[in-house]
C-alpha positions in Angstrom: -11.3 31.6 8.0 -9.2 31.6 4.8 -5.7 33.1 5.0 -5.3 36.4 3.3 -1.8 35.8 2.0 1.1 33.3 1.8 2.8 35.2 4.7 -0.3 34.7 6.9 -0.2 31.0 6.1 3.5 30.8 6.9 3.0 32.6 10.2 0.0 30.4 11.1 2.0 27.2 10.4 4.8 28.6 12.5 2.4 29.2 15.4 1.3 25.6 15.0 4.9 24.4 15.4 5.8 23.9 11.7 8.5 26.0 10.1 7.4 26.1 6.4 9.6 27.2 3.6 8.2 29.4 0.8 7.0 26.5 -1.4 5.3 24.7 1.5 3.6 28.0 2.6 2.5 28.7 -0.9 1.0 25.3 -1.5 -0.7 25.4 1.9 -2.2 28.8 1.1 -3.4 27.7 -2.4 -4.9 24.5 -1.0 -7.2 26.6 1.2 -8.0 29.3 -1.4 -8.4 27.1 -4.5 -9.9 24.1 -2.7 -7.5 21.7 -4.4 -5.8 18.6 -2.8 -2.1 18.7 -2.2 0.3 15.9 -3.0 3.5 16.0 -0.9 6.3 13.8 -2.0 9.8 13.3 -0.5 11.9 10.9 1.6 10.6 9.5 4.8 11.1 11.8 7.8 11.1 15.2 6.1 7.9 16.5 7.6 5.2 15.6 5.1 2.7 14.1 7.6 3.6 16.9 10.0 2.5 19.5 7.5 -1.0 18.1 7.4 -1.1 18.0 11.2 0.1 21.6 11.4 -2.6 22.7 8.9 -5.1 21.0 11.2 -3.8 22.9 14.2 -3.4 26.2 12.4 -6.9 26.2 10.9 -8.6 24.7 14.0 -9.9 21.8 11.9 -10.2 18.2 13.0 -7.6 15.9 11.4 -9.1 12.8 9.7 -6.3 10.4 8.8 -6.3 7.5 6.4 -3.1 5.4 6.8 -2.4 3.6 3.6 -1.0 0.1 3.3 -0.7 -2.6 0.7 -4.1 -4.2 0.1 -6.1 -1.2 1.4 -9.6 -1.4 -0.2 -12.9 0.5 -0.4 -14.3 -1.1 2.8 -11.5 0.1 4.9 -11.0 3.5 3.3 -14.6 4.7 2.4 -17.4 2.7 3.9 -18.9 -0.7 4.3 -22.4 -2.0 5.3 -23.0 -3.3 8.8 -23.9 -6.8 7.7 -24.6 -8.1 11.2 -27.0 -5.2 11.9 -28.7 -5.7 8.5 -29.2 -9.4 9.2 -30.8 -8.7 12.6 -33.1 -6.2 10.9 -34.1 -8.8 8.3 -34.8 -11.4 10.9 -36.8 -8.9 12.9 -38.8 -7.9 9.9 -41.5 -10.4 10.5 -44.4 -9.7 8.2 -42.7 -6.8 6.4 -42.3 -7.3 2.7 -38.8 -7.4 1.1 -39.2 -4.0 -0.5 -39.8 -2.4 2.9 -36.9 -4.3 4.5 -34.5 -3.6 1.6 -35.2 0.2 1.7 -34.5 0.1 5.4 -31.3 -1.9 5.6 -29.7 0.2 2.8 -30.1 3.4 4.7 -27.4 5.5 6.4 -28.3 3.9 9.8 -26.6 0.7 8.6 -23.5 2.4 7.0 -20.1 2.1 8.7 -18.2 5.2 7.7 -14.4 5.1 7.2 -12.0 8.0 7.0 -12.8 9.2 3.4 -16.5 9.1 4.1 -16.0 10.7 7.5 -14.2 13.6 5.9 -16.8 14.1 3.1 -19.9 13.8 5.4 -18.5 15.9 8.3 -20.7 18.9 9.1 -17.6 20.8 10.2 -14.6 21.4 7.8 -11.7 19.0 8.3 -8.2 18.3 7.2 -8.1 14.9 5.4 -4.7 13.2 5.5 -4.2 10.3 3.0 -0.8 9.2 4.3 1.7 7.2 2.2 -0.5 6.8 -0.9 2.4 5.1 -2.7 1.8 2.0 -0.6 -1.5 1.3 -2.3 -2.0 0.2 -5.9 -3.3 2.0 -9.0 -6.8 0.6 -8.5 -7.0 2.4 -5.2 -5.8 5.6 -6.8 -8.6 5.3 -9.4 -11.1 4.9 -6.7 -9.9 8.2 -5.2 -10.4 10.3 -8.4 -14.0 11.1 -7.8 -13.3 12.3 -4.3 -10.3 14.4 -5.4 -12.1 15.9 -8.4 -15.6 16.6 -7.0 -15.3 16.0 -3.3 -18.1 13.4 -3.5 -18.5 9.6 -3.1 -21.0 7.5 -4.9 -22.7 4.7 -3.0 -24.7 2.5 -5.4 -27.5 1.9 -2.8 -27.8 5.5 -1.6 -26.5 7.6 -4.5 -24.0 10.5 -4.3 -22.7 11.8 -1.0 -21.2 15.3 -1.5 -19.2 17.3 0.9 -21.2 20.0 2.7 -18.0 21.6 3.8 -14.7 21.7 1.8 -12.0 19.6 3.4 -8.3 20.4 3.0 -6.9 17.2 1.5 -3.2 16.3 1.9 -1.8 13.2 0.3 1.8 12.1 1.2 4.1 9.8 -0.7 7.6 8.5 0.1 8.2 8.3 -3.7 8.5 4.5 -3.5 6.6 4.2 -6.8 5.4 6.5 -9.6 1.9 7.7 -9.0 -0.6 7.9 -11.9 -0.8 11.1 -14.0 -4.6 11.2 -13.4 -4.0 11.5 -9.6 -1.2 14.1 -10.0 -3.4 16.3 -12.4 -5.9 16.7 -9.7 -3.5 17.9 -7.1 -1.2 20.8 -6.2 2.4 19.4 -5.9 5.1 19.9 -3.3 8.4 18.1 -3.0 10.0 18.2 0.5 13.6 17.2 1.2 15.9 17.2 4.2 16.6 20.9 5.1 20.0 22.4 5.0 22.0 23.1 8.2 20.8 26.6 8.8 17.1 25.7 8.2 17.2 22.7 10.4 18.8 24.8 13.1 15.8 27.0 12.9 13.4 24.0 13.2 15.3 22.5 16.2 15.4 25.9 17.9 11.7 26.4 17.4 11.0 23.1 19.3 13.9 23.1 21.8 14.7 26.8 22.4 16.5 25.9 25.7 19.3 24.2 23.9 22.4 26.4 23.5 22.8 27.7 19.9 26.4 26.3 19.6 25.2 22.9 20.7 22.2 23.1 18.3 24.6 23.9 15.4 26.8 21.0 16.4 23.9 18.6 16.6 22.6 19.6 13.1 26.1 19.3 11.6 26.4 15.8 13.0 23.0 14.9 11.7 24.0 16.2 8.3 27.1 13.9 8.4 25.0 10.9 9.4 22.5 11.5 6.5 25.4 11.7 4.0 26.1 8.0 4.7 24.4 5.2 2.8 21.9 4.2 5.6 18.8 2.0 5.6 17.0 4.9 7.4 18.5 8.4 7.7 17.5 10.4 10.7 14.2 12.3 10.3 13.7 15.9 11.4 11.5 14.6 14.3 14.5 12.5 15.4 16.8 15.6 15.3 14.3 17.3 17.6 14.2 14.2 19.9 18.0 14.1 20.0 18.1 17.8 21.0 15.7 17.1 23.8 17.8 14.1 24.9 21.0 16.2 25.0 19.2 18.8 27.0 18.1 16.2 29.6 21.6 14.7 29.6 23.1 18.1 30.4 25.5 17.8 27.5 27.6 20.9 26.6 29.1 19.4 23.5 28.8 16.3 21.3 31.9 14.3 22.0 32.4 10.6 21.1 31.1 9.4 24.5 27.9 11.5 24.3 27.4 10.5 20.7 27.7 6.7 21.5 25.4 7.0 24.5 22.6 8.8 22.6 23.1 7.5 19.1 20.1 5.2 19.3 17.8 8.2 19.2 18.7 9.0 15.6 20.0 5.6 14.3 17.7 2.6 14.6 19.2 -0.2 12.4 22.0 -2.5 13.7 24.0 -2.2 10.5 23.5 1.6 10.5 24.7 1.9 14.1 28.0 0.2 13.2 28.5 2.3 10.1 27.7 5.6 11.9 29.9 4.7 14.9 32.8 4.1 12.5 32.3 7.0 10.0 31.0 9.7 12.3 31.8 8.7 15.9 35.5 8.4 15.3 35.6 12.0 13.9 34.2 13.5 17.1 36.3 14.9 19.9 37.4 12.3 22.4 37.8 9.6 19.8 40.8 7.5 20.5 43.8 8.0 18.1 44.4 5.2 15.7 47.2 2.9 16.6 50.4 3.8 14.9 
């Protein structure tokens, strides 16, 4: 069932555990009403992938995910022929003529469907997540254009396979390279960034309501200090939530230097980052030793 308004979409996403801001709620609403793909860009860890997962939960649709990587090709993304099964069919053909065998082996029975084909051919509506599209090349983007424009895939041996139900398509990018204009023209666009302190407090409280409000604020303020440093990998929103759960299990009442050092690995996961954060953030927390005079 399509949402009646942006407010309905925002509430449905919240019910699915995703606190969407106005732009995210609007784009999610339009994706369902206009039937257009959504391109979500932003730094790693700001909730791009989670938005697609939340849309899946909120709409009751199955999530079909294509994880992109360098070198991803049509055989892994769309479909490939089951060559072993085709060979066995040819060998078992016996007296059958080539025309009969050829017509048989290039049927859907011998087709191995991959995520893009699964989403297009699904009898039930799905959410298709094409995750980290920026890790692929422009040739792969060009291959996607037919799917994003017409929700169909052309197989030379079988012809066109068109979607019987309209999928919600979400593409994510960490903005590591510029995507083609042809791809962007076919999509609604959303930029996600790290939330401010007040908004991240809302997000953490949504997932860890048992944590005291004062401790939640302290946690988010410390996270904000950590993200302000020049790190290899700033803490993601998911790691903020994990840290909140960790502090709850530790029985922490405040974030002093000792608590921070003990639990820092939840949010900082590179050795050089750990040293930098301990020096720049840890020393500012209560309980830090005074510098020698």
